[in-house]
BAKE-106712 format. One record per residue (C-alpha): residue in three letters; y, z, x. Coordinates in steps of 0.5 Angstrom, whole numbers, plus 500, padded with zeros to 3 digits. Last residue first. Layout:
// BAKE-106712
ALAYZX
...
//
This chain:
// BAKE-106712
GLU485465552
LEU485470546
VAL480475543
ARG478480548
GLU472484547
GLY471490543
ARG469497543
MET473504544
GLY470510545
PRO474513551
GLY480508551
PRO480501553
ALA483499560
VAL490497560
GLY492490564
TYR498489560
ARG495483556
ALA488487556
LEU491493551
LEU493488546
GLU486484547
VAL482491546
THR486492540
LEU484485537
ASP477487539
CYS477493534
LEU480489529
ASP474484529
HIS472478532
ALA467473531
GLY466467536
PRO470462540
ARG477465543
VAL483464540
PRO488459543
ARG495462544
THR501462539
ALA496466535
LEU493467528
LEU487472526
VAL486473518
GLY482478515
SER475478512
VAL474480505
VAL467479502
GLU464480509
PRO467487509
ALA463489502
MET468491497
LEU475495496
HIS478488497
SER482487491
GLY485483485
ASN486486478
PHE489493480
THR490496474
GLY494495468
GLY489494463
LEU482490463
ASN477490468
ASP471489464
ALA466494464
LEU459497468
VAL457504468
ALA460506462
SER462513459
PRO467515465
ILE465520470
ASP471522474
GLY471524481
VAL477520483
SER474514485
ALA470514478
GLN476514474
ASP479508478
SER472504477
ASN468502483
CYS469495485
TYR466488483
GLY468481483
SER466480490
ASN460484491
TYR461492493
GLY460495499
VAL458502498
VAL459507504
ILE453512504
ASP453519507
PRO460519506
ALA463521513
ASP466527516
GLY460529520
LEU460522523
ARG467524526
GLU465524534
ARG459519532
GLY463512533
ILE458507532
TYR458507525
VAL453503521
ASP447506521
SER449514521
ALA454512515
LEU448509511
ASP450502508
ALA450500501
ARG451493502
LEU451487497
VAL453492491
VAL453489484
ARG448483484
GLU450478479
GLY447476473
THR453476469
GLN453480463
PRO446484466
ASP450486472
ILE444487477
GLU443493481
ALA438492487
GLU443494492
LEU444500489
ALA437502488
ALA435501495
LYS441505498
ILE439511493
GLU432511496
ARG434510503
LEU439516502
LEU433520499
ALA428519504
GLU433521509
ALA435527506
GLU428530505
PRO426528512
GLY432532515
PRO437536512
GLN435539505
VAL438537499
ILE440543495
GLY448544496
GLY451550496
PRO456553490
ASP461553492
ALA459550498
GLU457543501
ARG454543508
GLY448548509
ALA444544504
LEU447537502
ASN449535495
LEU449528498
TYR455524498
LEU457517496
GLY464514498
ASN467507497
PHE473508493
GLY473515493
MET468521491
GLY461519489
TYR456524487
ALA448526490
ARG443531489
THR445535483
LYS440540480
SER443547482
TRP450543482
ASP450543474
VAL456539473
VAL461540467
ASP462548467
ALA469548469
GLY471541472
ASP471539479
LEU466533478
LYS470531472
PRO466529465
THR470525460
PHE471528453
THR469526446
GLU469532442
LYS463535438
THR465540432
GLU463547430
GLY467550436
LYS468545441
THR461542443
ARG461537448
LEU460529448
PHE460524453
ALA461517451
GLY455512451
THR458508445
ALA452508440
PRO448514443
ASP453518444
ARG451522450
GLU450529450
ILE453535454
GLY450542452
ASP446543458
GLU450542465
LEU451535468
VAL446532473
LEU448527478
TYR442524481
GLY438523475
ARG439515475
GLU444515469
VAL448521472
LEU448517478
TRP450510475
THR456514471
ASN458517478
LEU458510481
SER463507475
PHE462499476
LYS469496474
ARG468488473
ALA473483474
PHE476485481
PRO477478484
ALA477477492
PHE482479498
GLY482479505
HIS482484510
ASP487488516
SER491482517
MET493478523
VAL499474526
VAL500474533
LEU506471537
THR506471545
HIS512471548
PRO517466553
VAL524467550
ASP528461548
GLN525460541
MET524468540
ARG529468534
LYS526461531
ARG519463531
VAL520470529
LEU524468523
GLY519462521
VAL513467521
ILE517471516
PRO519464513
ASP512462512
ALA509469509
HIS513468502
LEU508462501
TYR503466500
ILE506470494
ASP508463491
ASP500461492
LEU498467488
VAL503466483
ASP501459481
GLY498461474
PHE505465473
ARG509459474
SER512455479
GLY515448476
ALA521448481
ARG520453487
GLY525458488
SER519463487
TRP523469483
VAL527464478
GLU522459478
THR517464475
SER516460469
GLU511462464
GLU504458463
ALA500464466
LEU503469460
ALA500464455
ALA493464458
ASP493472459
HIS487473464
HIS485480464
PRO477478463
HIS478474470
SER476467469
ARG482464469
ASP484467476
SER492465477
HIS494470473
ARG489475474
TRP491476481
LEU498479480
MET497487481
HIS493487487
SER496480490
MET503483490
LEU500489494
ASP497486499
VAL501479500
THR508483500
SER506489505
VAL509487512
TYR508490518
PHE512489525
PHE509490532
CYS513489538
LEU510489545
GLY513489552
GLY519486555
ARG522490560
PRO529488559
GLU529491552
ALA534488548
LEU530483546
HIS525488542
ARG532491539
GLU534484536
LEU527483534
ALA526489530
HIS533488527
GLU531481524
LEU524484522
LEU528490518
VAL533484515
LEU526480513
SER523486510
GLU529488506
LEU528481503
TYR521482501
VAL522489498
GLN527487494
GLN523481492
SER517486490
GLN522489485
GLY524482482
LEU516480481
PHE515487478
GLU521485473
SER517479471
ASP510483471
ASP513488466
LEU516494469
LEU515501466
ARG508499464
ASP504505467
LYS501499472
LEU507496473
ALA511502475
ASN505504479
VAL505498483
ASP512499485
GLU512495492
PRO514500497
MET507503498
GLY508507504
GLN515510501
THR521509506
TYR525504503
TYR531502506
LEU538504507
GLY543500511
VAL542495517
ALA545498523
ASP547505521
VAL541506517
VAL536503523
LYS540509527
ALA538514522
SER530512522
ALA531513530
ASP533520529
ALA526523529
PRO524519535
GLU519518532
SER520516525
VAL519518518
PRO521525519
PRO519530513
THR525531511
ALA529524513
ASN536525513
LYS538518515
PRO531515513
ASP532519506
ILE525520503
ASN524516497
ILE525518490
PRO521513486
SER525508483
LEU529509477
TYR529504471
LEU534504465
GLU532503458
PHE537503453
GLU535502446
PRO536496441
GLU539494445
LEU541496452
SER536493457
LYS532494463
LEU537496468
TYR534497475
PHE536503479
ARG535505486
GLY533511490
ILE534515496
GLY532523498
SER536528501
VAL533535502
ASP538541502
GLY539545507
PHE535551511
PHE538556515
PRO537562510
ILE532561505
TRP535563498
PRO537556497
GLU530553497
VAL530546494
ASP537544493
PHE536537492
SER541531494
PHE541524492
ARG543518496
THR544511493
PHE540505494
GLU544498491
THR543497484
TRP538492481
GLU540487475
GLY537485469
VAL542488464
ARG548489468
ALA549495473
LEU555499476
LEU553505481
THR557511482
ARG556514489
GLU553520493
GLY548522488
GLY550521480
GLU554517476
ILE551511473
ALA556506470
ILE552501465
THR553494463
ARG553490457
ALA560489456
GLU560490449
GLU554495450
ASP558500455
VAL554505457
HIS556511461
LEU550515464
ASN551522468
LEU545524473
ALA545531476
ALA540533481
THR534536480
ALA529541484
ILE522542480
THR519549479
GLY513551482
ASP516557486
SER515553493
ARG520548490
ILE517541488
PRO521535490
GLY526531486
ASN527530479
VAL534526477
VAL537529471
THR540528465
ARG547527461
GLY548521457
VAL555518455
GLY556512450
GLY560516445
ARG554521445
LEU548518448
THR542522448
VAL537521454
LEU530522453
GLU526522460
VAL520518461
LYS517521467
SER511524464
TYR508517462
GLY504516455
LEU507509454
GLU508510447
THR509517447
ARG514517452
LEU517511448
PHE518514442
PRO525518442
ASP528511445
SER535513448
THR531511455
TYR531513462
LEU525511466
SER523515472
ALA518512478
GLN513516481
GLY512515489
TYR505514493
ALA504521495
SER509525490
ASP516528489
ILE520526496
ALA516519497
PRO510520501
THR508515507
LEU501513506
MET503506508
GLY508506513
SER511510519
PHE516508524
SER515508532
VAL520507536
GLY520505544
LEU515508549
SER511511543
ARG511517539
GLU506518533
PRO509518526
PRO507523521
PHE504518518
ASN502513522
ALA496510517
PRO500504516
MET505502521
ARG512501519
TRP515498525
ILE511500532
ASP516498538
ALA512498544
PRO514499552
VAL509499557
GLY510505562
LYS502505563
GLU502512559
ALA506508554
LEU501503553
LEU495508552
GLN500511547
TRP501504543
PHE494504543
PRO494510538
LYS489515541
GLY483517537
SER482522531
ARG486521525
ALA487527520
PRO495526522
GLU499532521
GLN503535515
GLY508540513
GLU508546508
ILE513551509
LEU513557505
GLY506559509
PHE510565512
PHE514561516
SER509556518
SER504552514
THR500545516
SER497540511
ARG492535514
THR493528513
ALA490521513
SER484522508
PRO488526502
VAL483530498
GLY479529492
GLU475535489
ARG468537491
THR471544491
VAL468547497
LEU467541501
ASP473538499
ARG473530499
HIS476524502
ILE480519499
PHE484513501
ASP477512505
PHE473513511
ILE478516516
GLY475520522
HIS477516528
GLY470515531
GLY465514526
PRO471510522
ASP471505528
LEU475506534
GLY480501537
THR485506535
ILE491503532
LEU486497530
ASN481501527
SER486506523
TRP489500520
ALA482498517
VAL481505515
PRO488506512
SER487499508
GLN480499505
PRO475495508
PRO469500508
THR467498513
SER473495517
THR475488517
GLY472482521
LEU478477523
SER477470520
HIS480464524
ILE485459521
GLY485453526
GLY486452534
SER491458534
GLN497453536
GLU495449530
VAL495454526
LEU501457528
TRP505450527
THR501450520
LEU504457518
ASN511454520
LYS511448516
THR508452510
ARG513449505
GLU512442506
PRO505442506
HIS504446500
ARG497444497
GLU493444504
ILE497450506
VAL496454500
GLY488453500
ALA488455508
LEU491461506
LEU487463500
GLU481462505
PRO483466511
ASP486472506
LEU492475508
GLY491483505
ASP497486510
ILE501481514
GLY501485521
LEU506481525
VAL504482532
ILE510480537
VAL508480545
ARG513480550
GLU509480557
TYR512485561
THR517486567
ALA522481563
ALA524475567
SER525471561
ARG529476558
ALA534475564
ALA534467563
ALA535468555
ASN542472557
PRO546467553
SER542467547
ALA541460544
VAL544459538
VAL541460531
PRO543455526
ALA547458520
LEU544457514
GLU547453508
ILE548457502
PRO545455495
GLU549457489
GLU547463485
GLY543464479
ILE538468483
GLY540471489
ARG543468496
ARG538462496
ALA535459502
PRO537452504
GLY531447505
PRO524445508
ASN525449514
GLU522445520
PRO527448524
ALA524454524
THR525459518
ALA532462515
ALA530468511
LEU535472515
ARG541468512
GLN538470505
ALA538477507
GLU545477510
ARG548474503
ALA544478499
ALA547484502
GLY554484502
GLU555491502
ASN550496502
PRO551498509
ASP559500508
ASP562501515
SER558494516
ARG551491518
LYS548488512
PRO544491507
LEU540489501
ALA542489494
ALA539482492
VAL542483485
PHE537481480
VAL538475475
VAL532475470
ALA526471469
LEU523476465
VAL524476472
GLY498502480
LEU493503482
ALA497507487
PRO492511491
TYR490518488
VAL491523493
THR497527491
TRP502530496
ARG505536494
PRO512535497
LEU516539502
ARG516547501
MET522550503
//
């Protein structure tokens, strides 16, 4: 059985419609009655401004008060301090301060926490400030030179193509089973705690795939693959024969309806012979009732236009000829976009089934199944908000709001379960819980609140988002505010659930956010500066800058690629870019097939200083702004040395408003060095210089004066239990 072939390209990616909350409750049918359960859990602290809503279009329900636990005294006498860490990815200190100021009535829990902390404190992020890098800093207390995660994408020394940064492939059973192991060095802080007997539950920690064991439970988060790919690819079933061509998306499945019935398949993992395992799917369309019955997987689902279904389970016959290996199970949920003039049905990426997880998404491996027994099926893919579906136009912005709301409400359910489990541990200890909402929604929806963004749509910015936000008068132009307002009930849930029990609450983020308005293509810049040389015969169109090559008697436009045949002249190339912030020398003795040409030592050092100076002097002629604030030499910026040999030679730190283009990040060479950031990609970002996008630190204890960063917080978490920093860790305590 060959498990999914992970890709390396990160996800760069109602109509104000009614959607079904479809979140589980504890019952024999874990998906039944979910909307009510999710909204019950959305209850905040006593200052909560009003009742939550069960679902869009339904009447408000009053929230039941939380009753003090009868064994609160026993919990107060826990062996170890109870520490709750909420990791809210992408929470920005300046944006948070502005939202609290504009919406005091809806941020009472956040305001309370800010008062406890003595203000909103900045938390220094990693270099570069990418999520897998930053979370690895927190996990290990090391910088990238120590833990070895430098980007979402690293590069293969032989082919110079992109490879996954956080995992390595392993093989067994004569190479037929492809598994994964962490590529990160350093011991996770929860294992250092375990060695001293301190329990720790780790929920959805990014860069924790495969999950690493704790004295408790440990769940993987960002970088957990879907069944078919690294970041998940949704499917769109349609009766429109032209939609696949119009969208240019491979997983648009044409379904021919006969008597209102269509037969198709759900695509699953790739088999060892390269074919795709599938599961049957039958669709029964009732246009008069505006419904569709979805027959496939373990149950039949019914959906109306604009509704989300529950999760259902699919079984894929991966390798029937290998004895002792059963089917691979995956889960997905549907959204009915339309029935006329053509029907369109969205299917989420097929997630690893947490009840039958192959590969495991938790440690112990059966922990994920026990959570299903308690709360029902849930997203396991590392980026549950389907940014790729918005990027590829399978969902529009309003529908993306609805899908993201599914993830958010599910997070509340899981957080409640995590807190219950934590309180049931008589020894106390640490509970870490990760929330993705702010990060992924800000990436895709920034443009709506930023009138200066080149992809801002003034008309769309005025469209209502009240159905999603529940806030009267809200519109797309306010969407960033409403994204941040989603953080208040999360803090409120912890505040209320833990009100009878002594504890320390820490809210932190790995980085902040800034606009991404202009794309800088590093590889194209290197070509124009003569550092990256293309093969003879490749020309530039003098009018457009497009790359041309001869094909027969004509010249065709194409996009050169680092790993393309007969494209790059490696005998003359001295530097190239790979990843969002990485620049590598073509170093002799390190690069292969063909070997590098830059000699280590003084020659390489002089070249690095030359490129650094040129990047930091680059001015955008359209804006007059510097494009790159910092071009850091890895040998200068990283304290850790154990993994320095795997680092990019230069880490490019972009100015606010600028990032490496998506194409250049995966080794392509676009025609333009600088261009407006248009289209369905990330329009807010944090892949910049670290000082541009600091994270947030809040706590129920005062934060000590001075600057603090992620590695300091790791030291603090250990110190709260009297555990000394591990080898190579740096940092100082951050809380009083």
